[in-house]
Each structure stands twice: as C-alpha cells, then as structure tokens.
C-alpha positions in Angstrom: 73.7 92.2 111.0 72.9 95.7 112.3 73.4 98.8 110.3 72.6 99.9 106.7 74.5 98.8 103.7 76.8 101.7 102.8 79.2 102.2 100.0 82.8 103.0 100.9 83.1 106.0 98.7 86.0 104.6 96.7 89.7 105.2 97.4 90.3 101.9 99.3 92.2 100.0 96.6 95.4 101.7 97.3 95.2 100.6 100.9 94.8 97.0 99.8 97.9 97.3 97.6 99.9 99.0 100.4 98.8 96.4 102.9 99.9 93.5 100.8 103.3 95.2 100.1 103.8 95.9 103.8 103.1 92.3 104.6 105.7 91.2 102.1 108.2 93.6 103.7 107.3 92.2 107.2 107.7 88.5 106.1 111.0 89.1 104.3 109.7 88.7 100.7 111.2 92.2 100.2 114.2 92.4 102.5 115.9 95.6 103.6 117.5 97.4 100.7 115.8 95.3 98.1 113.8 96.8 95.2 110.1 96.5 94.8 108.6 95.4 91.4 108.0 98.2 88.9 104.8 100.2 89.0 103.8 98.5 85.8 104.3 95.1 87.3 102.4 95.9 90.5 99.5 97.4 88.5 99.3 94.2 86.5 99.6 91.9 89.6 96.9 93.8 91.6 94.7 94.6 88.6 94.7 98.3 89.4 95.7 101.5 87.7 99.2 103.0 87.9 97.7 105.9 89.9 96.5 103.5 92.5 100.0 101.9 92.7 101.6 105.3 93.0 99.3 106.3 95.9 100.1 103.0 97.7 103.8 103.6 97.3 103.5 107.2 98.6 101.7 105.8 101.7 104.5 103.4 102.4 107.1 106.1 101.7 105.3 108.5 104.1 105.5 106.0 106.9 109.2 105.4 106.1 109.0 101.8 104.8 110.3 102.5 101.4 112.3 105.2 99.5 111.2 106.1 96.0 113.3 107.9 93.5 112.4 108.9 90.0 114.1 106.7 87.5 115.4 104.2 90.1 112.2 102.7 91.5 111.4 102.0 95.2 113.6 100.2 97.8 112.8 98.9 101.2 114.3 101.3 103.8 112.8 99.9 107.1 111.7 96.5 108.3 110.2 95.2 111.5 112.7 93.6 113.8 112.3 90.9 114.8 110.3 89.7 111.8 106.8 88.2 112.2 106.5 85.9 115.2 105.2 82.4 114.9 101.4 81.9 115.5 102.0 80.6 119.0 104.8 81.7 121.3 107.3 78.8 121.4 108.3 77.2 124.7 110.8 79.3 126.6 110.3 82.4 124.4 109.2 85.7 125.9 105.7 87.0 124.9 105.4 90.3 123.1 106.9 89.3 119.7 106.9 92.0 117.0 104.3 91.0 114.5 102.4 92.0 111.4 98.6 92.0 111.5 97.8 90.1 108.4 99.0 86.6 109.3 97.4 86.7 112.8 94.0 87.9 111.4 94.4 85.2 108.8 94.8 82.5 111.4 91.8 83.8 113.4 89.6 83.7 110.3 90.5 80.0 109.8 88.4 79.2 112.9 84.6 78.3 112.6 83.8 81.2 115.0 85.7 84.5 114.6 85.6 87.2 117.2 87.5 90.5 116.7 87.5 93.4 119.1 89.4 96.5 117.8 90.3 99.8 119.4 91.9 102.2 116.9 92.3 105.8 115.7 90.8 104.9 112.3 89.5 101.6 110.7 92.1 101.9 107.9 94.2 98.9 108.6 91.3 96.8 109.6 89.5 97.5 106.3 92.6 96.3 104.4 92.8 93.0 106.2 89.1 92.3 106.3 89.2 92.6 102.5 92.0 90.1 102.3 89.9 87.6 104.4 86.9 88.3 102.1 88.9 87.2 99.1 89.9 84.0 100.9 86.3 83.2 101.8 85.1 83.9 98.3 87.9 81.6 96.9 86.8 78.8 99.3 90.1 78.8 101.1 88.4 79.3 104.5 84.8 79.0 105.7 84.0 80.7 109.0 80.5 80.1 110.2 80.2 83.1 112.4 82.0 86.5 112.4 81.6 89.0 115.2 83.4 92.3 115.1 83.2 95.2 117.6 85.1 98.4 116.9 85.9 101.3 119.2 86.7 104.6 117.5 87.3 108.1 118.9 84.3 110.4 118.9 84.3 113.0 116.1 83.5 115.6 118.7 86.8 114.8 120.4 89.7 117.2 119.6 92.4 114.7 119.0 96.0 116.0 118.9 96.9 114.2 115.7 97.0 114.5 112.8 97.5 118.3 112.8 99.3 120.7 110.6 102.7 121.5 112.1 102.7 125.1 113.3 99.0 125.5 112.8 97.0 123.2 115.1 93.7 125.1 114.3 93.9 124.1 110.6 90.8 122.0 110.1 91.9 120.2 106.9 93.6 117.2 108.6 90.8 116.8 111.1 88.3 116.7 108.3 90.6 114.3 106.4 90.8 112.0 109.5 87.0 111.9 109.9 86.6 111.2 106.2 89.0 108.3 106.2 87.4 106.8 109.3 83.9 107.1 107.8 85.0 105.6 104.4 86.9 102.6 105.9 84.2 101.9 108.5 81.6 101.9 105.8 83.8 99.6 103.7 84.2 97.1 106.6 80.4 97.2 107.0 79.7 96.7 103.3 82.2 93.8 103.0 80.9 91.9 106.1 77.3 92.5 105.1 77.9 91.2 101.6 79.3 88.0 103.0 76.1 87.4 105.0 73.7 88.5 102.3 75.4 86.2 99.8 75.3 83.4 102.3 79.0 82.9 102.3 79.1 83.2 106.1 75.9 82.2 107.9 76.1 84.7 110.7 77.9 88.1 110.7 77.6 90.8 113.3 79.3 94.2 113.3 78.9 97.0 115.9 80.8 100.3 116.0 80.8 102.5 119.0 82.6 105.8 119.7 84.3 107.0 122.8 85.7 110.3 124.0 89.3 109.0 124.4 92.3 109.9 122.4 93.9 106.6 121.2 97.5 106.4 122.3 97.7 102.8 121.1 95.8 100.4 118.8 94.5 97.1 120.1 93.3 93.9 118.4 91.7 91.1 120.4 91.2 87.9 118.4 89.1 84.8 119.4 89.8 85.3 123.1 93.3 84.0 122.7 95.5 86.6 120.9 96.2 90.3 121.5 98.1 92.7 119.3 99.0 96.1 120.5 100.9 99.0 119.0 101.7 102.4 120.5 100.9 105.4 118.4 104.2 107.2 118.0 104.0 110.9 116.9 106.1 111.7 113.8 106.5 114.5 111.3 105.5 113.6 107.8 104.0 115.1 104.6 100.4 114.3 104.1 98.7 114.5 100.7 95.3 116.1 100.9 92.3 115.3 98.7 93.0 118.3 96.4 96.5 117.0 95.7 98.4 119.5 97.9 100.7 118.5 100.6 101.1 119.7 104.2 103.8 119.0 106.8 101.9 117.3 109.7 102.4 115.9 113.1 100.8 112.5 112.8 101.1 108.9 114.0 102.0 105.8 112.0 99.0 103.8 111.1 99.5 101.1 108.5 103.1 100.7 109.5 102.8 100.7 113.3 104.8 97.9 114.9 102.5 95.4 116.7 103.4 93.3 119.7 101.8 89.9 119.8 100.6 88.2 123.1 99.0 84.8 123.3 96.9 83.3 126.0 98.3 80.0 127.1 97.5 77.3 129.7 99.2 79.2 132.5 96.8 81.8 133.8 99.6 83.8 135.4 101.9 83.9 132.4 102.7 87.3 130.8 100.8 86.4 127.6 97.7 85.2 129.4 97.7 88.2 131.7 98.0 90.6 128.9 95.2 89.1 126.9 92.9 88.8 129.9 93.5 92.3 131.1 93.2 93.8 127.6 89.9 92.1 127.1 88.6 93.3 130.5 89.7 96.9 129.6 87.9 96.7 126.2 84.7 95.4 127.8 84.7 98.2 130.4 85.2 100.9 127.9 82.7 99.4 125.5 80.0 99.0 128.2 80.6 102.1 130.3 82.1 104.9 128.1 81.3 104.2 124.5 78.1 105.2 122.7 
C-alpha cells in the first residue's frame, strides 16, 4: 500500500458515535420523535467519554437530525424518507432509492474483492464507515481478501464557497477547519487500511488519494462496479463549533447527514440504474486520469 503510516490526530471517535446513531435513525431504530438513550448510556455503550457523546450529539443537532434540550435529552427531529432501500432494487421498483451509506458499504465489504471510488468534499463520512468495517474484520465477521480505495478530494488551493462565515467570506477560520478535518480523516482512513494489511487481516490493501480543482456539488460513492450512491450538497445555514470552543454562523453543506440516492447496475444495460452506475464510473475515471493530481 502506498503512502506513509500517519496518525489521525485524534478527534475521530465522536464521528464514529454520530455515524452509528445516524444509521439507527435511518433504519428506524430511533423513529421520528423518539428519544435517544441518555448521554451516560451512550458513553457506556460506545466506551467513550461524555464529552465525546456530547460532541456527536451536537454534530447531529447541527445537521438537523435531532433536537437537544437541557433536562429533556435528545429527540429525533428528521428522518430520511423513504427509509433505507433494500440492497438490490426489487423488480418493478424505480432506481434512485433514498439510502444510508453504512449498510451499502457493509454489503460491499462482504465480497472477497472490495473496490471503492469516492468523490467528496471531505473524507469524514468515509472514515466513519471504514472504521465500522475494520471492526467487523477484526471480529472475524467478514474477510475480504483485497481492498482497493481511490479518493478524489478538492485541492487545498481551490477557493471553495463553503463552508464560510456568513457575512464574512474572507474569514479564514472555516477554510482552515475544513482543511484540518480533511487531513485528519484522510490520514485516519490511511492508518486503518494500512493496519489491516500490516497485521495480515487483509492480504492486499491499496489506497490512493488525488486532488482536483473542482468544487464538489455532490458526493459520489462507487462500490464494486455494481452500486452507486450520490448525494447533492445542499447549502444551509448552521452554527459551527471551532476548535477553540467558539461558534460561528456559517453557510455550509450537510455532510454526515446528506441524503444519498442508491442506484444498482443490473442485467439490463439500458436501465436507469445500469446507466447511472456506468456513466458515473466513466466520469470518475476521466476526472481521476485527466484532472486529478
């Protein structure tokens, strides 16, 4: 596997907790209006500190998935409709089901050979779900023999329009925060995948990250040549907590909570699902080979 072994710099545990909670919201474990377990219960379940749980809950609240009130806990305020689609589009159903990322990645990692091509603003969500698959591999639940991951990220020299401080687009703090998040999560993905190879849990692992001077208006996941998941980045106003604990009102896009549409390549070459997967893969290859460095 190319690249050096790099630490993730900490701060990723809250994303793991937030990712699992979001999956539970998506699959109906926590339906609309229901209460989440207490912070104490979540800290015990995930074996993390209360501070980590609080940070995960703030992330979900910022993206509008839950509402938290002091003294009354957290309740689900938004769900994906329709809920997660089946792994394959049933006969007669239209492609483009709303989906959550975790189950689809989980199914992809159950195959002997895993290929994952990702185009995204940051590697935040991918880091969360790769960690989940790492745990499954270490537990012996799955045993992929080869994992190949390619990730396309925007160049740091590119002046992306989000996130930015509302009313002050020249404020560098959110740009620096974006770059810091991307570096940490990319390094975490590299570290996790390299550890699987070094410890001989997966015989062959390859990860390559390239950067491109394009502002992502959507995120795209291509899995095993058969599945595509796409989500449009929708600009929203939200409070963002900075590393020093202060908050700023920002124009941002939903990351962890972005609604994904799921397309599946089937036996009909001209079907909508097959066409979307094929064309998306061709787009990725052209950007990867001609524009990315």
